[in-house]
N, C-alpha and C positions, 0 to 999 in steps of 0.2 A: 504494499500500500504506500503510496507517495502523496504526502500532504504538500500542498502548494503554499507559496508565500502569501498569495491572496487569501486563502483559507485561514491562515495564521492571523493575518491582519483583521479579517472579519471577526474571527473569534475573540482577538484582543479589544477590538471596538465594542463588541457586545459585553465583554467584562470590564469595559472602560479601563483598560491598560494601554498605556502608551509604550510601544516597543521601539527600540532602535533597530536599524538594518543589522546591525551585530548581534542583536539579542535574536532576531528572527533567524538569522543565519545559525545561531547556536540551538535554537529551539527545534527548527525543522527536522533534523535526524533524530532528535529525542522523541518528539511527538509522533514520528513515523514508526519508530520502534515500539512506543506504547500502543498505537493503533494496530499495527501488526500483531502484537501480542493479543490484544482484545479480539481480532478477527479469528484467532484461532479457537475461540471459545465457540464460534459457529460450527466447527468441526465435530464437537462433542455430541454424542448420542444421549439426549435427554428424554427419550421415550420412557415414560412410565415413571419419571422422577416427580415426586408431588412438589407443588409450589411452595416455597418457603418465604415468609415474610420476615420471620425472626428466626435466629439460630438457636435461641433459648425460649422456653415457655414464657410468654409475655402476660403479665397481669398488671391491670391498672390499679394503683394505689390511690384513687381518688376518695376524698371524704363526702359524705352526704351533704348537700347544700343545706345551709342553715341561714335564715334571715336573722340579721343582727345590725346594730347600730353601725353607721358608717363613721369614718374618722371626720370630725368637723373641718370645715374648709379653711378656716383660719390656721389650724393646726398642720393641716397638709400643706399649706403654702408657707408656713413659718420660716423653713429653711432654704427656700428657693432663692436663685440669684435675681430673678425677676418675675414680677407676677402683677396682675392688673386688678386685683381685688377678687376676681372670680375664678381665674385660671393661671397656669403657668405660661409665661411668655418666652417662647423659643425661636431660634432663627428659622426664617422660612426655607424649606428644602423642596426644591422643584427639580426634577431629573430631566 
């Protein structure tokens, strides 16, 4: 399997990574090796193998929901860097 520089740049852009040309040159054979190894998995005969979601038995340890008193707003906002009297004020984050 051969991964192209364009594919590496596309994946880097999706991951919001800025890669130099030197980094792309170094990553290309490494990623190619990884993808080739993963492609070998297609050769395995998995007929009759049950689907596994966890390697160990998995039991949720959730407690029962209980209605109880909420933390008072003043106490919740007491240690914040910025607040407007009703909520935390945080920087706007838009992708």
